[in-house]
N, CA, C and O atoms as a Maestro MAE file, in Angstrom:
{
 s_m_m2io_version
 :::
 2.0.0
}

f_m_ct {
 s_m_title
 :::
 protein
 m_atom[308] {
  # First column is atom index #
  i_m_mmod_type
  r_m_x_coord
  r_m_y_coord
  r_m_z_coord
  i_m_residue_number
  s_m_chain_name
  s_m_pdb_residue_name
  s_m_pdb_atom_name
  i_m_atomic_number
  :::
  1 25 130.812 102.999 134.432 1 A "MET " " N  " 7
  2 3 130.039 102.094 135.260 1 A "MET " " CA " 6
  3 2 128.623 102.638 135.428 1 A "MET " " C  " 6
  4 15 128.438 103.841 135.615 1 A "MET " " O  " 8
  5 25 127.649 101.779 135.363 2 A "ALA " " N  " 7
  6 3 126.248 102.174 135.453 2 A "ALA " " CA " 6
  7 2 125.873 102.512 136.896 2 A "ALA " " C  " 6
  8 15 126.348 101.885 137.843 2 A "ALA " " O  " 8
  9 25 125.009 103.522 137.038 3 A "LYS " " N  " 7
  10 3 124.515 103.895 138.359 3 A "LYS " " CA " 6
  11 2 123.451 102.899 138.795 3 A "LYS " " C  " 6
  12 15 122.697 102.376 137.975 3 A "LYS " " O  " 8
  13 25 123.401 102.647 140.090 4 A "THR " " N  " 7
  14 3 122.358 101.777 140.628 4 A "THR " " CA " 6
  15 2 121.646 102.522 141.749 4 A "THR " " C  " 6
  16 15 122.269 103.247 142.524 4 A "THR " " O  " 8
  17 25 120.340 102.334 141.822 5 A "PHE " " N  " 7
  18 3 119.526 102.964 142.846 5 A "PHE " " CA " 6
  19 2 118.743 101.894 143.589 5 A "PHE " " C  " 6
  20 15 118.502 100.810 143.056 5 A "PHE " " O  " 8
  21 25 118.347 102.197 144.817 6 A "LYS " " N  " 7
  22 3 117.542 101.262 145.591 6 A "LYS " " CA " 6
  23 2 116.081 101.301 145.160 6 A "LYS " " C  " 6
  24 15 115.316 100.387 145.463 6 A "LYS " " O  " 8
  25 25 115.699 102.352 144.457 7 A "ILE " " N  " 7
  26 3 114.320 102.503 143.993 7 A "ILE " " CA " 6
  27 2 114.221 101.983 142.566 7 A "ILE " " C  " 6
  28 15 115.016 102.354 141.703 7 A "ILE " " O  " 8
  29 25 113.247 101.127 142.329 8 A "LYS " " N  " 7
  30 3 113.044 100.514 141.014 8 A "LYS " " CA " 6
  31 2 111.658 100.875 140.482 8 A "LYS " " C  " 6
  32 15 110.809 101.379 141.218 8 A "LYS " " O  " 8
  33 25 111.447 100.613 139.209 9 A "LYS " " N  " 7
  34 3 110.142 100.836 138.584 9 A "LYS " " CA " 6
  35 2 109.106 99.935 139.260 9 A "LYS " " C  " 6
  36 15 109.350 98.746 139.464 9 A "LYS " " O  " 8
  37 25 107.948 100.509 139.605 10 A "GLY " " N  " 7
  38 3 106.891 99.748 140.242 10 A "GLY " " CA " 6
  39 2 106.872 99.860 141.758 10 A "GLY " " C  " 6
  40 15 105.895 99.442 142.380 10 A "GLY " " O  " 8
  41 25 107.913 100.407 142.379 11 A "ASP " " N  " 7
  42 3 107.954 100.571 143.838 11 A "ASP " " CA " 6
  43 2 107.006 101.681 144.281 11 A "ASP " " C  " 6
  44 15 106.735 102.620 143.533 11 A "ASP " " O  " 8
  45 25 106.510 101.556 145.501 12 A "GLN " " N  " 7
  46 3 105.713 102.615 146.117 12 A "GLN " " CA " 6
  47 2 106.679 103.555 146.832 12 A "GLN " " C  " 6
  48 15 107.498 103.111 147.637 12 A "GLN " " O  " 8
  49 25 106.583 104.858 146.540 13 A "VAL " " N  " 7
  50 3 107.455 105.846 147.170 13 A "VAL " " CA " 6
  51 2 106.630 106.993 147.727 13 A "VAL " " C  " 6
  52 15 105.501 107.232 147.299 13 A "VAL " " O  " 8
  53 25 107.220 107.705 148.699 14 A "MET " " N  " 7
  54 3 106.610 108.902 149.256 14 A "MET " " CA " 6
  55 2 107.508 110.090 148.923 14 A "MET " " C  " 6
  56 15 108.727 110.014 149.075 14 A "MET " " O  " 8
  57 25 106.904 111.185 148.470 15 A "VAL " " N  " 7
  58 3 107.650 112.403 148.182 15 A "VAL " " CA " 6
  59 2 107.911 113.095 149.512 15 A "VAL " " C  " 6
  60 15 106.982 113.351 150.278 15 A "VAL " " O  " 8
  61 25 109.203 113.402 149.788 16 A "ILE " " N  " 7
  62 3 109.565 113.980 151.083 16 A "ILE " " CA " 6
  63 2 109.961 115.445 150.977 16 A "ILE " " C  " 6
  64 15 110.270 116.065 151.994 16 A "ILE " " O  " 8
  65 25 109.961 116.020 149.771 17 A "ALA " " N  " 7
  66 3 110.299 117.430 149.607 17 A "ALA " " CA " 6
  67 2 109.598 117.978 148.374 17 A "ALA " " C  " 6
  68 15 109.334 117.248 147.419 17 A "ALA " " O  " 8
  69 25 109.304 119.260 148.408 18 A "GLY " " N  " 7
  70 3 108.687 119.913 147.260 18 A "GLY " " CA " 6
  71 2 107.197 120.117 147.429 18 A "GLY " " C  " 6
  72 15 106.652 119.899 148.511 18 A "GLY " " O  " 8
  73 25 106.532 120.536 146.353 19 A "ASP " " N  " 7
  74 3 105.108 120.857 146.386 19 A "ASP " " CA " 6
  75 2 104.237 119.644 146.704 19 A "ASP " " C  " 6
  76 15 103.188 119.791 147.332 19 A "ASP " " O  " 8
  77 25 104.647 118.463 146.287 20 A "ASP " " N  " 7
  78 3 103.856 117.247 146.488 20 A "ASP " " CA " 6
  79 2 104.298 116.474 147.729 20 A "ASP " " C  " 6
  80 15 104.121 115.258 147.796 20 A "ASP " " O  " 8
  81 25 104.869 117.166 148.707 21 A "LYS " " N  " 7
  82 3 105.376 116.521 149.920 21 A "LYS " " CA " 6
  83 2 104.275 115.717 150.605 21 A "LYS " " C  " 6
  84 15 103.171 116.220 150.812 21 A "LYS " " O  " 8
  85 25 104.576 114.468 150.956 22 A "GLY " " N  " 7
  86 3 103.629 113.596 151.631 22 A "GLY " " CA " 6
  87 2 102.816 112.718 150.695 22 A "GLY " " C  " 6
  88 15 102.096 111.832 151.156 22 A "GLY " " O  " 8
  89 25 102.913 112.943 149.399 23 A "THR " " N  " 7
  90 3 102.154 112.162 148.424 23 A "THR " " CA " 6
  91 2 102.815 110.807 148.214 23 A "THR " " C  " 6
  92 15 104.035 110.715 148.075 23 A "THR " " O  " 8
  93 25 101.998 109.753 148.192 24 A "VAL " " N  " 7
  94 3 102.499 108.401 147.940 24 A "VAL " " CA " 6
  95 2 102.053 107.998 146.542 24 A "VAL " " C  " 6
  96 15 100.894 108.192 146.176 24 A "VAL " " O  " 8
  97 25 102.973 107.435 145.760 25 A "GLY " " N  " 7
  98 3 102.637 106.997 144.414 25 A "GLY " " CA " 6
  99 2 103.590 105.932 143.929 25 A "GLY " " C  " 6
  100 15 104.572 105.605 144.595 25 A "GLY " " O  " 8
  101 25 103.292 105.391 142.758 26 A "GLU " " N  " 7
  102 3 104.099 104.327 142.157 26 A "GLU " " CA " 6
  103 2 105.111 104.931 141.189 26 A "GLU " " C  " 6
  104 15 104.802 105.878 140.465 26 A "GLU " " O  " 8
  105 25 106.317 104.378 141.182 27 A "VAL " " N  " 7
  106 3 107.356 104.834 140.266 27 A "VAL " " CA " 6
  107 2 107.039 104.300 138.873 27 A "VAL " " C  " 6
  108 15 106.938 103.091 138.669 27 A "VAL " " O  " 8
  109 25 106.883 105.216 137.916 28 A "LEU " " N  " 7
  110 3 106.611 104.834 136.536 28 A "LEU " " CA " 6
  111 2 107.890 104.628 135.738 28 A "LEU " " C  " 6
  112 15 107.940 103.793 134.834 28 A "LEU " " O  " 8
  113 25 108.926 105.398 136.079 29 A "GLN " " N  " 7
  114 3 110.173 105.337 135.312 29 A "GLN " " CA " 6
  115 2 111.319 105.849 136.174 29 A "GLN " " C  " 6
  116 15 111.135 106.768 136.972 29 A "GLN " " O  " 8
  117 25 112.504 105.256 136.017 30 A "VAL " " N  " 7
  118 3 113.708 105.715 136.696 30 A "VAL " " CA " 6
  119 2 114.647 106.265 135.629 30 A "VAL " " C  " 6
  120 15 114.999 105.559 134.683 30 A "VAL " " O  " 8
  121 25 115.055 107.527 135.779 31 A "LEU " " N  " 7
  122 3 115.952 108.183 134.827 31 A "LEU " " CA " 6
  123 2 117.342 108.242 135.453 31 A "LEU " " C  " 6
  124 15 117.636 109.144 136.238 31 A "LEU " " O  " 8
  125 25 118.199 107.277 135.104 32 A "THR " " N  " 7
  126 3 119.505 107.184 135.754 32 A "THR " " CA " 6
  127 2 120.437 108.316 135.351 32 A "THR " " C  " 6
  128 15 121.257 108.745 136.164 32 A "THR " " O  " 8
  129 25 120.340 108.811 134.132 33 A "LYS " " N  " 7
  130 3 121.235 109.893 133.698 33 A "LYS " " CA " 6
  131 2 120.950 111.203 134.412 33 A "LYS " " C  " 6
  132 15 121.858 112.005 134.629 33 A "LYS " " O  " 8
  133 25 119.686 111.425 134.781 34 A "LYS " " N  " 7
  134 3 119.302 112.654 135.478 34 A "LYS " " CA " 6
  135 2 119.185 112.461 136.986 34 A "LYS " " C  " 6
  136 15 118.888 113.421 137.697 34 A "LYS " " O  " 8
  137 25 119.409 111.252 137.497 35 A "ASP " " N  " 7
  138 3 119.216 110.917 138.918 35 A "ASP " " CA " 6
  139 2 117.803 111.290 139.358 35 A "ASP " " C  " 6
  140 15 117.618 111.911 140.405 35 A "ASP " " O  " 8
  141 25 116.808 110.910 138.557 36 A "ALA " " N  " 7
  142 3 115.429 111.300 138.829 36 A "ALA " " CA " 6
  143 2 114.483 110.130 138.618 36 A "ALA " " C  " 6
  144 15 114.828 109.134 137.982 36 A "ALA " " O  " 8
  145 25 113.277 110.272 139.167 37 A "VAL " " N  " 7
  146 3 112.215 109.291 138.981 37 A "VAL " " CA " 6
  147 2 110.938 110.024 138.579 37 A "VAL " " C  " 6
  148 15 110.759 111.201 138.890 37 A "VAL " " O  " 8
  149 25 110.058 109.314 137.886 38 A "ILE " " N  " 7
  150 3 108.746 109.839 137.552 38 A "ILE " " CA " 6
  151 2 107.737 109.059 138.376 38 A "ILE " " C  " 6
  152 15 107.639 107.837 138.265 38 A "ILE " " O  " 8
  153 25 106.980 109.787 139.215 39 A "VAL " " N  " 7
  154 3 106.013 109.177 140.129 39 A "VAL " " CA " 6
  155 2 104.606 109.497 139.630 39 A "VAL " " C  " 6
  156 15 104.316 110.636 139.264 39 A "VAL " " O  " 8
  157 25 103.741 108.495 139.618 40 A "ALA " " N  " 7
  158 3 102.365 108.666 139.141 40 A "ALA " " CA " 6
  159 2 101.616 109.664 140.015 40 A "ALA " " C  " 6
  160 15 101.575 109.519 141.237 40 A "ALA " " O  " 8
  161 25 101.028 110.670 139.391 41 A "GLY " " N  " 7
  162 3 100.207 111.641 140.083 41 A "GLY " " CA " 6
  163 2 100.956 112.752 140.787 41 A "GLY " " C  " 6
  164 15 100.327 113.587 141.438 41 A "GLY " " O  " 8
  165 25 102.274 112.797 140.685 42 A "CYS " " N  " 7
  166 3 103.060 113.828 141.360 42 A "CYS " " CA " 6
  167 2 103.741 114.736 140.338 42 A "CYS " " C  " 6
  168 15 104.162 114.292 139.269 42 A "CYS " " O  " 8
  169 25 103.837 115.993 140.686 43 A "LYS " " N  " 7
  170 3 104.514 117.016 139.879 43 A "LYS " " CA " 6
  171 2 103.991 117.007 138.437 43 A "LYS " " C  " 6
  172 15 104.758 116.831 137.491 43 A "LYS " " O  " 8
  173 25 102.694 117.196 138.287 44 A "THR " " N  " 7
  174 3 102.108 117.219 136.959 44 A "THR " " CA " 6
  175 2 102.259 118.603 136.349 44 A "THR " " C  " 6
  176 15 102.210 119.616 137.047 44 A "THR " " O  " 8
  177 25 102.443 118.627 135.039 45 A "ALA " " N  " 7
  178 3 102.574 119.872 134.291 45 A "ALA " " CA " 6
  179 2 101.648 119.814 133.093 45 A "ALA " " C  " 6
  180 15 101.415 118.749 132.521 45 A "ALA " " O  " 8
  181 25 101.128 120.959 132.725 46 A "LYS " " N  " 7
  182 3 100.244 121.050 131.575 46 A "LYS " " CA " 6
  183 2 101.093 121.299 130.337 46 A "LYS " " C  " 6
  184 15 101.852 122.267 130.294 46 A "LYS " " O  " 8
  185 25 100.978 120.447 129.340 47 A "LYS " " N  " 7
  186 3 101.736 120.587 128.098 47 A "LYS " " CA " 6
  187 2 100.782 120.755 126.934 47 A "LYS " " C  " 6
  188 15 99.745 120.095 126.871 47 A "LYS " " O  " 8
  189 25 101.132 121.633 126.016 48 A "ALA " " N  " 7
  190 3 100.325 121.834 124.817 48 A "ALA " " CA " 6
  191 2 100.559 120.678 123.860 48 A "ALA " " C  " 6
  192 15 101.695 120.243 123.676 48 A "ALA " " O  " 8
  193 25 99.487 120.175 123.246 49 A "VAL " " N  " 7
  194 3 99.567 119.044 122.325 49 A "VAL " " CA " 6
  195 2 99.040 119.503 120.969 49 A "VAL " " C  " 6
  196 15 97.917 119.996 120.864 49 A "VAL " " O  " 8
  197 25 99.853 119.338 119.946 50 A "LYS " " N  " 7
  198 3 99.426 119.696 118.600 50 A "LYS " " CA " 6
  199 2 98.429 118.666 118.073 50 A "LYS " " C  " 6
  200 15 98.480 117.498 118.458 50 A "LYS " " O  " 8
  201 25 97.539 119.089 117.207 51 A "PRO " " N  " 7
  202 3 96.618 118.120 116.593 51 A "PRO " " CA " 6
  203 2 97.389 117.074 115.782 51 A "PRO " " C  " 6
  204 15 98.355 117.404 115.093 51 A "PRO " " O  " 8
  205 25 96.961 115.823 115.867 52 A "SER " " N  " 7
  206 3 97.587 114.736 115.117 52 A "SER " " CA " 6
  207 2 96.493 113.770 114.689 52 A "SER " " C  " 6
  208 15 95.310 114.021 114.917 52 A "SER " " O  " 8
  209 25 96.892 112.667 114.070 53 A "GLU " " N  " 7
  210 3 95.902 111.691 113.635 53 A "GLU " " CA " 6
  211 2 95.200 111.015 114.811 53 A "GLU " " C  " 6
  212 15 94.005 110.728 114.744 53 A "GLU " " O  " 8
  213 25 95.952 110.759 115.899 54 A "GLN " " N  " 7
  214 3 95.340 110.142 117.078 54 A "GLN " " CA " 6
  215 2 94.477 111.156 117.836 54 A "GLN " " C  " 6
  216 15 93.399 110.812 118.319 54 A "GLN " " O  " 8
  217 25 94.948 112.402 117.942 55 A "ASN " " N  " 7
  218 3 94.250 113.447 118.685 55 A "ASN " " CA " 6
  219 2 93.914 114.574 117.709 55 A "ASN " " C  " 6
  220 15 94.728 115.471 117.490 55 A "ASN " " O  " 8
  221 25 92.743 114.530 117.136 56 A "LYS " " N  " 7
  222 3 92.359 115.470 116.069 56 A "LYS " " CA " 6
  223 2 92.295 116.917 116.548 56 A "LYS " " C  " 6
  224 15 92.601 117.836 115.788 56 A "LYS " " O  " 8
  225 25 91.894 117.129 117.819 57 A "GLU " " N  " 7
  226 3 91.685 118.493 118.275 57 A "GLU " " CA " 6
  227 2 92.893 119.123 118.955 57 A "GLU " " C  " 6
  228 15 92.974 120.348 119.042 57 A "GLU " " O  " 8
  229 25 93.822 118.325 119.434 58 A "GLY " " N  " 7
  230 3 94.950 118.894 120.154 58 A "GLY " " CA " 6
  231 2 94.525 119.354 121.527 58 A "GLY " " C  " 6
  232 15 93.671 118.728 122.154 58 A "GLY " " O  " 8
  233 25 95.111 120.449 122.009 59 A "GLY " " N  " 7
  234 3 94.735 120.996 123.312 59 A "GLY " " CA " 6
  235 2 95.847 120.841 124.329 59 A "GLY " " C  " 6
  236 15 97.026 120.980 124.002 59 A "GLY " " O  " 8
  237 25 95.465 120.549 125.576 60 A "PHE " " N  " 7
  238 3 96.429 120.417 126.659 60 A "PHE " " CA " 6
  239 2 96.328 119.036 127.285 60 A "PHE " " C  " 6
  240 15 95.253 118.438 127.321 60 A "PHE " " O  " 8
  241 25 97.473 118.526 127.786 61 A "SER " " N  " 7
  242 3 97.462 117.265 128.514 61 A "SER " " CA " 6
  243 2 98.337 117.421 129.757 61 A "SER " " C  " 6
  244 15 99.327 118.151 129.738 61 A "SER " " O  " 8
  245 25 97.970 116.738 130.822 62 A "ASN " " N  " 7
  246 3 98.748 116.754 132.062 62 A "ASN " " CA " 6
  247 2 99.704 115.574 132.053 62 A "ASN " " C  " 6
  248 15 99.285 114.425 131.910 62 A "ASN " " O  " 8
  249 25 101.000 115.865 132.207 63 A "ILE " " N  " 7
  250 3 101.998 114.795 132.256 63 A "ILE " " CA " 6
  251 2 102.822 114.935 133.531 63 A "ILE " " C  " 6
  252 15 102.944 116.026 134.089 63 A "ILE " " O  " 8
  253 25 103.386 113.814 133.986 64 A "GLU " " N  " 7
  254 3 104.218 113.816 135.179 64 A "GLU " " CA " 6
  255 2 105.643 114.216 134.799 64 A "GLU " " C  " 6
  256 15 106.182 113.754 133.794 64 A "GLU " " O  " 8
  257 25 106.237 115.071 135.610 65 A "MET " " N  " 7
  258 3 107.603 115.521 135.397 65 A "MET " " CA " 6
  259 2 108.540 114.785 136.363 65 A "MET " " C  " 6
  260 15 108.088 114.278 137.390 65 A "MET " " O  " 8
  261 25 109.836 114.722 136.048 66 A "PRO " " N  " 7
  262 3 110.780 114.015 136.926 66 A "PRO " " CA " 6
  263 2 110.976 114.707 138.275 66 A "PRO " " C  " 6
  264 15 110.918 115.933 138.376 66 A "PRO " " O  " 8
  265 25 111.208 113.899 139.301 67 A "ILE " " N  " 7
  266 3 111.531 114.359 140.648 67 A "ILE " " CA " 6
  267 2 112.902 113.781 140.990 67 A "ILE " " C  " 6
  268 15 113.160 112.605 140.732 67 A "ILE " " O  " 8
  269 25 113.782 114.600 141.568 68 A "HIS " " N  " 7
  270 3 115.117 114.103 141.923 68 A "HIS " " CA " 6
  271 2 114.983 112.954 142.913 68 A "HIS " " C  " 6
  272 15 114.132 112.978 143.802 68 A "HIS " " O  " 8
  273 25 115.829 111.956 142.748 69 A "ILE " " N  " 7
  274 3 115.710 110.725 143.533 69 A "ILE " " CA " 6
  275 2 115.952 110.957 145.023 69 A "ILE " " C  " 6
  276 15 115.511 110.154 145.845 69 A "ILE " " O  " 8
  277 25 116.646 112.041 145.389 70 A "SER " " N  " 7
  278 3 116.856 112.336 146.801 70 A "SER " " CA " 6
  279 2 115.604 112.880 147.470 70 A "SER " " C  " 6
  280 15 115.546 112.955 148.697 70 A "SER " " O  " 8
  281 25 114.604 113.259 146.689 71 A "ASN " " N  " 7
  282 3 113.371 113.821 147.247 71 A "ASN " " CA " 6
  283 2 112.265 112.789 147.413 71 A "ASN " " C  " 6
  284 15 111.128 113.152 147.715 71 A "ASN " " O  " 8
  285 25 112.575 111.514 147.221 72 A "VAL " " N  " 7
  286 3 111.598 110.449 147.443 72 A "VAL " " CA " 6
  287 2 112.206 109.378 148.334 72 A "VAL " " C  " 6
  288 15 113.421 109.176 148.350 72 A "VAL " " O  " 8
  289 25 111.326 108.686 149.087 73 A "LYS " " N  " 7
  290 3 111.803 107.549 149.876 73 A "LYS " " CA " 6
  291 2 110.869 106.379 149.650 73 A "LYS " " C  " 6
  292 15 109.669 106.556 149.443 73 A "LYS " " O  " 8
  293 25 111.429 105.187 149.690 74 A "LYS " " N  " 7
  294 3 110.677 103.973 149.452 74 A "LYS " " CA " 6
  295 2 109.752 103.688 150.633 74 A "LYS " " C  " 6
  296 15 110.146 103.816 151.792 74 A "LYS " " O  " 8
  297 25 108.511 103.298 150.318 75 A "VAL " " N  " 7
  298 3 107.536 102.964 151.348 75 A "VAL " " CA " 6
  299 2 107.393 101.449 151.374 75 A "VAL " " C  " 6
  300 15 107.156 100.819 150.343 75 A "VAL " " O  " 8
  301 25 107.537 100.879 152.549 76 A "GLU " " N  " 7
  302 3 107.419 99.427 152.687 76 A "GLU " " CA " 6
  303 2 105.954 99.015 152.631 76 A "GLU " " C  " 6
  304 15 105.078 99.700 153.159 76 A "GLU " " O  " 8
  305 25 105.709 97.884 151.981 77 A "GLY " " N  " 7
  306 3 104.349 97.359 151.957 77 A "GLY " " CA " 6
  307 2 103.888 97.194 150.602 77 A "GLY " " C  " 6
  308 15 102.758 96.759 150.383 77 A "GLY " " O  " 8
  :::
 }
 m_bond[307] {
  # First column is bond index #
  i_m_from
  i_m_to
  i_m_order
  :::
  1 1 2 1
  2 2 3 1
  3 3 4 2
  4 3 5 1
  5 5 6 1
  6 6 7 1
  7 7 8 2
  8 7 9 1
  9 9 10 1
  10 10 11 1
  11 11 12 2
  12 11 13 1
  13 13 14 1
  14 14 15 1
  15 15 16 2
  16 15 17 1
  17 17 18 1
  18 18 19 1
  19 19 20 2
  20 19 21 1
  21 21 22 1
  22 22 23 1
  23 23 24 2
  24 23 25 1
  25 25 26 1
  26 26 27 1
  27 27 28 2
  28 27 29 1
  29 29 30 1
  30 30 31 1
  31 31 32 2
  32 31 33 1
  33 33 34 1
  34 34 35 1
  35 35 36 2
  36 35 37 1
  37 37 38 1
  38 38 39 1
  39 39 40 2
  40 39 41 1
  41 41 42 1
  42 42 43 1
  43 43 44 2
  44 43 45 1
  45 45 46 1
  46 46 47 1
  47 47 48 2
  48 47 49 1
  49 49 50 1
  50 50 51 1
  51 51 52 2
  52 51 53 1
  53 53 54 1
  54 54 55 1
  55 55 56 2
  56 55 57 1
  57 57 58 1
  58 58 59 1
  59 59 60 2
  60 59 61 1
  61 61 62 1
  62 62 63 1
  63 63 64 2
  64 63 65 1
  65 65 66 1
  66 66 67 1
  67 67 68 2
  68 67 69 1
  69 69 70 1
  70 70 71 1
  71 71 72 2
  72 71 73 1
  73 73 74 1
  74 74 75 1
  75 75 76 2
  76 75 77 1
  77 77 78 1
  78 78 79 1
  79 79 80 2
  80 79 81 1
  81 81 82 1
  82 82 83 1
  83 83 84 2
  84 83 85 1
  85 85 86 1
  86 86 87 1
  87 87 88 2
  88 87 89 1
  89 89 90 1
  90 90 91 1
  91 91 92 2
  92 91 93 1
  93 93 94 1
  94 94 95 1
  95 95 96 2
  96 95 97 1
  97 97 98 1
  98 98 99 1
  99 99 100 2
  100 99 101 1
  101 101 102 1
  102 102 103 1
  103 103 104 2
  104 103 105 1
  105 105 106 1
  106 106 107 1
  107 107 108 2
  108 107 109 1
  109 109 110 1
  110 110 111 1
  111 111 112 2
  112 111 113 1
  113 113 114 1
  114 114 115 1
  115 115 116 2
  116 115 117 1
  117 117 118 1
  118 118 119 1
  119 119 120 2
  120 119 121 1
  121 121 122 1
  122 122 123 1
  123 123 124 2
  124 123 125 1
  125 125 126 1
  126 126 127 1
  127 127 128 2
  128 127 129 1
  129 129 130 1
  130 130 131 1
  131 131 132 2
  132 131 133 1
  133 133 134 1
  134 134 135 1
  135 135 136 2
  136 135 137 1
  137 137 138 1
  138 138 139 1
  139 139 140 2
  140 139 141 1
  141 141 142 1
  142 142 143 1
  143 143 144 2
  144 143 145 1
  145 145 146 1
  146 146 147 1
  147 147 148 2
  148 147 149 1
  149 149 150 1
  150 150 151 1
  151 151 152 2
  152 151 153 1
  153 153 154 1
  154 154 155 1
  155 155 156 2
  156 155 157 1
  157 157 158 1
  158 158 159 1
  159 159 160 2
  160 159 161 1
  161 161 162 1
  162 162 163 1
  163 163 164 2
  164 163 165 1
  165 165 166 1
  166 166 167 1
  167 167 168 2
  168 167 169 1
  169 169 170 1
  170 170 171 1
  171 171 172 2
  172 171 173 1
  173 173 174 1
  174 174 175 1
  175 175 176 2
  176 175 177 1
  177 177 178 1
  178 178 179 1
  179 179 180 2
  180 179 181 1
  181 181 182 1
  182 182 183 1
  183 183 184 2
  184 183 185 1
  185 185 186 1
  186 186 187 1
  187 187 188 2
  188 187 189 1
  189 189 190 1
  190 190 191 1
  191 191 192 2
  192 191 193 1
  193 193 194 1
  194 194 195 1
  195 195 196 2
  196 195 197 1
  197 197 198 1
  198 198 199 1
  199 199 200 2
  200 199 201 1
  201 201 202 1
  202 202 203 1
  203 203 204 2
  204 203 205 1
  205 205 206 1
  206 206 207 1
  207 207 208 2
  208 207 209 1
  209 209 210 1
  210 210 211 1
  211 211 212 2
  212 211 213 1
  213 213 214 1
  214 214 215 1
  215 215 216 2
  216 215 217 1
  217 217 218 1
  218 218 219 1
  219 219 220 2
  220 219 221 1
  221 221 222 1
  222 222 223 1
  223 223 224 2
  224 223 225 1
  225 225 226 1
  226 226 227 1
  227 227 228 2
  228 227 229 1
  229 229 230 1
  230 230 231 1
  231 231 232 2
  232 231 233 1
  233 233 234 1
  234 234 235 1
  235 235 236 2
  236 235 237 1
  237 237 238 1
  238 238 239 1
  239 239 240 2
  240 239 241 1
  241 241 242 1
  242 242 243 1
  243 243 244 2
  244 243 245 1
  245 245 246 1
  246 246 247 1
  247 247 248 2
  248 247 249 1
  249 249 250 1
  250 250 251 1
  251 251 252 2
  252 251 253 1
  253 253 254 1
  254 254 255 1
  255 255 256 2
  256 255 257 1
  257 257 258 1
  258 258 259 1
  259 259 260 2
  260 259 261 1
  261 261 262 1
  262 262 263 1
  263 263 264 2
  264 263 265 1
  265 265 266 1
  266 266 267 1
  267 267 268 2
  268 267 269 1
  269 269 270 1
  270 270 271 1
  271 271 272 2
  272 271 273 1
  273 273 274 1
  274 274 275 1
  275 275 276 2
  276 275 277 1
  277 277 278 1
  278 278 279 1
  279 279 280 2
  280 279 281 1
  281 281 282 1
  282 282 283 1
  283 283 284 2
  284 283 285 1
  285 285 286 1
  286 286 287 1
  287 287 288 2
  288 287 289 1
  289 289 290 1
  290 290 291 1
  291 291 292 2
  292 291 293 1
  293 293 294 1
  294 294 295 1
  295 295 296 2
  296 295 297 1
  297 297 298 1
  298 298 299 1
  299 299 300 2
  300 299 301 1
  301 301 302 1
  302 302 303 1
  303 303 304 2
  304 303 305 1
  305 305 306 1
  306 306 307 1
  307 307 308 2
  :::
 }
}
């Protein structure tokens, strides 16, 4: 049976635990297998990017990492 959550993609949520506590952002993706969500602007990590045809120079990029769904709450409005 598939898991269901009250938080959906596009909802506004507030981070209630961790380094980004108090930050409000939009849910970009819900990861049901990991019980996690990806919130815009929260828990960013620097990842190395190899040079490719789109990005000739490579370098580093900041990407959002998953946050456990119990550490966010839905914000009304």
